C-alpha positions in Angstrom: 19.7 -5.3 9.9 21.8 -4.6 6.7 20.4 -1.7 4.7 19.0 -2.2 1.2 19.4 0.2 -1.7 15.8 -0.1 -2.9 12.4 -1.2 -1.9 10.7 -2.5 -5.0 8.3 -5.2 -3.8 7.3 -7.5 -0.9 8.2 -10.7 -2.5 11.9 -10.0 -2.4 11.9 -9.1 1.3 12.9 -11.6 4.0 10.8 -12.0 7.1 13.7 -10.5 9.1 13.6 -7.4 6.9 9.9 -7.0 7.2 10.1 -7.4 11.0 12.9 -4.8 11.1 10.8 -2.2 9.2 7.7 -2.9 11.4 9.7 -2.6 14.6 11.5 0.5 13.5 8.2 2.2 12.6 6.9 1.8 16.2 9.3 4.4 17.8 8.9 6.8 14.8 5.1 6.7 15.4 5.5 7.3 19.1 7.7 10.3 18.4 5.5 12.2 15.9 2.2 11.4 17.7 3.6 13.1 20.8 5.6 16.3 20.9 8.5 15.6 18.6 7.6 16.2 15.0 11.0 15.9 13.4 14.1 13.8 14.0 17.5 14.2 12.2 18.5 10.9 10.5 18.2 12.1 6.9 19.3 15.7 7.4 21.1 16.9 4.3 19.4 14.2 2.1 17.0 14.8 -0.8 13.9 12.8 -1.5 12.3 13.2 -5.0 8.7 12.1 -5.5 8.2 11.1 -9.1 4.5 10.3 -9.7 3.3 9.4 -13.3 -0.1 8.6 -11.9 -2.4 10.8 -9.7 -2.0 10.3 -5.9 -3.0 12.2 -2.8 -2.5 9.8 0.1 0.6 8.1 -0.9 2.4 11.1 -2.2 1.6 13.3 0.7 2.4 10.5 3.2 5.9 10.1 1.7 6.4 13.9 1.7 5.4 14.2 5.4 7.5 11.1 6.3 10.6 12.5 4.5 10.3 15.9 6.2 9.9 14.2 9.6 13.2 12.5 9.2 14.7 15.9 8.2 15.1 15.3 4.4 14.5 17.9 1.8 11.6 17.0 -0.6 11.3 17.8 -4.3 8.1 17.0 -6.0 8.5 16.3 -9.7 5.2 17.2 -11.5 5.0 15.1 -14.6 2.2 17.1 -16.1 4.3 20.2 -16.3 7.6 18.5 -17.2 9.4 17.5 -20.4 7.6 14.1 -20.1 4.6 15.6 -21.9 7.0 16.5 -24.7 8.0 12.9 -25.1 11.0 12.6 -22.7 11.5 9.0 -21.7 11.6 7.7 -18.1 15.4 7.0 -18.4 16.1 10.5 -19.8 14.2 12.0 -16.9 16.2 9.9 -14.5 19.4 11.0 -16.1 18.4 14.6 -15.6 17.4 14.0 -12.0 20.6 12.0 -11.4 22.6 15.1 -12.3 20.7 16.8 -9.4 22.2 14.3 -6.9 18.9 13.1 -5.4 19.4 10.5 -2.7 15.9 8.9 -2.8 13.4 8.5 -5.6 9.8 7.6 -4.8 8.2 6.5 -8.0 4.7 5.6 -9.1 4.0 4.5 -12.6 1.1 2.8 -14.5 3.5 0.2 -16.0 4.7 -2.7 -13.9 8.5 -2.9 -13.6 9.3 0.8 -14.1 10.7 1.3 -10.5 12.9 -1.8 -11.0 14.2 -0.3 -14.3 14.9 3.1 -12.7 16.7 1.4 -9.8 19.3 -0.1 -12.2 20.0 3.4 -13.7 20.5 5.5 -10.6 22.6 5.4 -7.5 19.7 6.9 -5.5 17.5 4.5 -3.4 14.3 3.8 -5.3 11.0 3.2 -3.5 8.2 1.7 -5.4 5.0 3.7 -4.6 2.9 1.5 -6.9 3.6 0.1 -10.4 0.8 -1.1 -12.5 -0.9 -4.2 -11.2 2.4 -5.4 -9.8 3.3 -4.1 -6.3 2.8 -1.5 -3.6 5.2 -2.5 -0.9 4.8 0.4 1.5 1.0 0.0 1.5 1.5 -3.6 2.5 4.0 -2.7 5.2 1.7 -0.1 6.7 -1.2 -2.5 6.6 0.9 -5.2 8.4 1.9 -2.6 11.0 -1.7 -1.7 11.5 -2.7 -5.4 11.9 0.2 -6.0 14.2 -0.9 -3.1 16.4 -4.4 -4.6 16.5 -3.6 -8.3 17.1 0.0 -8.3 18.2 0.6 -11.9 17.0 -0.7 -12.4 13.5 0.0 -16.2 13.3 -3.2 -18.0 12.4 -5.3 -14.8 12.0 -7.6 -14.7 9.0 -7.9 -11.8 6.6 -10.5 -11.6 3.8 -9.6 -9.4 0.8 -12.7 -8.3 -1.1 -12.9 -6.8 -4.5 -10.9 -6.4 -7.6 -8.0 -8.8 -7.0 -7.1 -8.9 -10.7 -6.1 -5.3 -11.1 -4.9 -4.7 -7.5 -1.2 -4.2 -6.7 -2.4 -3.7 -3.1 -4.0 -7.2 -3.0 -0.9 -8.8 -4.3 1.5 -7.1 -1.8 -0.9 -7.3 1.2 -1.5 -11.0 0.4 2.3 -11.7 0.3 3.1 -9.9 3.5 0.2 -11.4 5.4 1.3 -14.9 4.3 4.9 -14.2 5.4 3.6 -13.1 8.8 1.6 -16.4 9.2 -1.9 -15.2 8.4 -4.5 -17.1 6.4 -5.8 -15.2 3.3 -9.2 -15.5 1.7 -10.3 -13.6 -1.4 -13.8 -12.7 -2.6 -15.0 -10.8 -5.6 -16.6 -11.0 -9.0 -15.4 -14.1 -10.9 -14.0 -11.9 -13.7 -11.8 -10.1 -11.1 -10.4 -13.1 -9.3 -7.3 -14.3 -11.3 -7.1 -18.0 -11.9 -3.3 -17.9 -11.5 -3.4 -16.6 -8.0 -1.1 -17.8 -5.3 -2.1 -21.1 -3.6 -2.3 -19.3 -0.2 -5.2 -17.2 -1.5 -8.4 -19.2 -0.7 -11.3 -18.3 -3.0 -14.8 -17.7 -1.7 -17.8 -17.5 -4.0 -20.3 -15.6 -1.7 -20.2 -13.3 1.3 -22.1 -15.8 3.4 -19.4 -18.5 2.6 -16.6 -16.0 3.4 -18.1 -14.8 6.7 -18.8 -18.4 7.8 -15.0 -18.7 7.6 -14.9 -16.2 10.5 -12.3 -13.8 9.3 -10.6 -11.6 11.9 -10.2 -8.7 9.4 -11.9 -7.7 6.2 -9.8 -5.7 3.7 -12.0 -3.9 1.2 -10.3 -2.9 -2.0 -11.2 0.2 -4.0 -13.0 -0.5 -7.2 -10.5 0.8 -9.8 -12.6 1.7 -12.7 -9.7 3.7 -14.2 -7.7 0.4 -14.7 -10.6 -1.5 -16.3 -10.8 -1.3 -20.1 -13.7 -3.7 -20.1 -16.9 -3.9 -18.0 -16.2 -6.6 -15.4 -19.5 -6.3 -13.5 -23.0 -4.9 -14.5 -22.9 -1.7 -12.4 -21.5 -0.1 -9.2 -24.9 -0.5 -7.5 -24.9 -4.2 -8.4 -21.4 -4.5 -7.1 -22.4 -3.0 -3.8 -25.3 -5.4 -3.4 -23.2 -8.5 -4.0 -19.7 -7.6 -2.8 -20.0 -4.4 -0.8 -20.2 -4.2 3.0 -23.9 -3.3 3.0 -25.7 -2.2 6.1 -27.0 -5.8 6.6 -23.6 -7.4 6.2 -22.0 -4.7 8.4 -24.4 -5.6 11.2 -23.1 -9.2 10.9 -19.5 -8.1 10.8 -20.1 -5.8 13.8 -21.6 -8.6 15.8 -18.6 -10.8 15.2 -16.2 -8.0 16.2 -14.4 -8.1 12.8 -11.9 -5.4 12.0 -12.2 -3.5 8.7 -9.5 -2.0 6.5 -9.4 -0.1 3.2 -6.4 1.4 1.3 -8.4 4.5 0.3 -9.8 6.6 -1.2 -13.1 5.1 -0.3 -16.0 4.9 -2.8 -18.9 5.2 -0.4 -21.9 3.2 -1.4 -19.7 0.9 -3.5 -17.2 -0.9 -1.3 -18.9 0.1 2.0 -21.7 2.1 3.4 -21.5 5.2 5.6 -22.0 3.3 8.9 -18.7 1.4 8.4 -16.7 4.7 8.4 -17.8 5.3 12.0 -17.5 1.7 13.2 -15.2 1.5 16.2 -13.2 -1.3 14.5 -12.6 0.5 11.3 -8.9 0.9 10.9 -8.9 3.3 7.8 -7.7 6.4 9.6 -5.2 4.4 11.6 -3.8 3.1 8.3 -3.2 6.7 7.1 -1.4 7.6 10.3 0.7 4.4 10.2 1.7 5.1 6.6 3.8 8.0 7.8 5.6 6.0 10.5 6.3 3.1 8.1 7.6 5.3 5.3 9.8 7.1 7.8 11.2 3.7 8.7 11.7 2.7 5.1 13.6 5.9 4.3 15.7 5.4 7.4 16.5 1.8 6.4 17.4 2.3 2.7 20.9 3.4 1.8 21.7 5.0 -1.5 25.0 4.2 -3.3 27.7 6.7 -2.9 27.7 9.3 -5.7 
């Protein structure tokens, strides 16, 4: 597979490219889950994490992945940098370009910032989440997790529940699942389901209707109150009653043998109850582990331009 310079979204990836990353992630996971914690493909390379939004899971996952392929990692802390003095993104990139970084992993609240950065640097840029737009490595790790679970995803059904409107995860996961042959349903408050959604996203109006569709997996989205300037539903308690995986709904899901995913961090008592976290078909911890393998594969695949 020909390397790419950047990974900015799922929409621009071919099925062959997606398959390459998923297949490459397998051996990486096998290595680090056994005795070998580090392999040498990126020895001498530098990975810079540039996060303009808070992150624990994604940032630490990229850092661990980079170190396991033997890259050096530099964390750029926006809160203690010249950004707080008014330095622009491009000025920051010019400064970092002078440091000869090979990879830039960037998260930003504004959609399109990783694309803009990629045009102004020879380093490979990885989008770690931009606004409501895309989160490609989250989608790839979820696809890897689903592939581990089902092997062949063709014809499998996945129900994405929650805030579709503000969710870059929903967009990217929906796109990759559709490319891999899955059927996608969405459920959430009417105010949080965009009218201009892709045709492959089938809208459900109630949990009963959605569960009657017999999904093979349910993907619970985190309620992102920090992205909502307006009140889109009455209360978190009300949201849990109508759209959360309550104890009653969980018993139904458990009876059907449905798998459960969540991108984290989990809001307990909102998207799901405590019982779901110990459910044998909950894939949340597996998603975290697989995130390292997939991000190792992404860094291995991408190729910076020659400085």
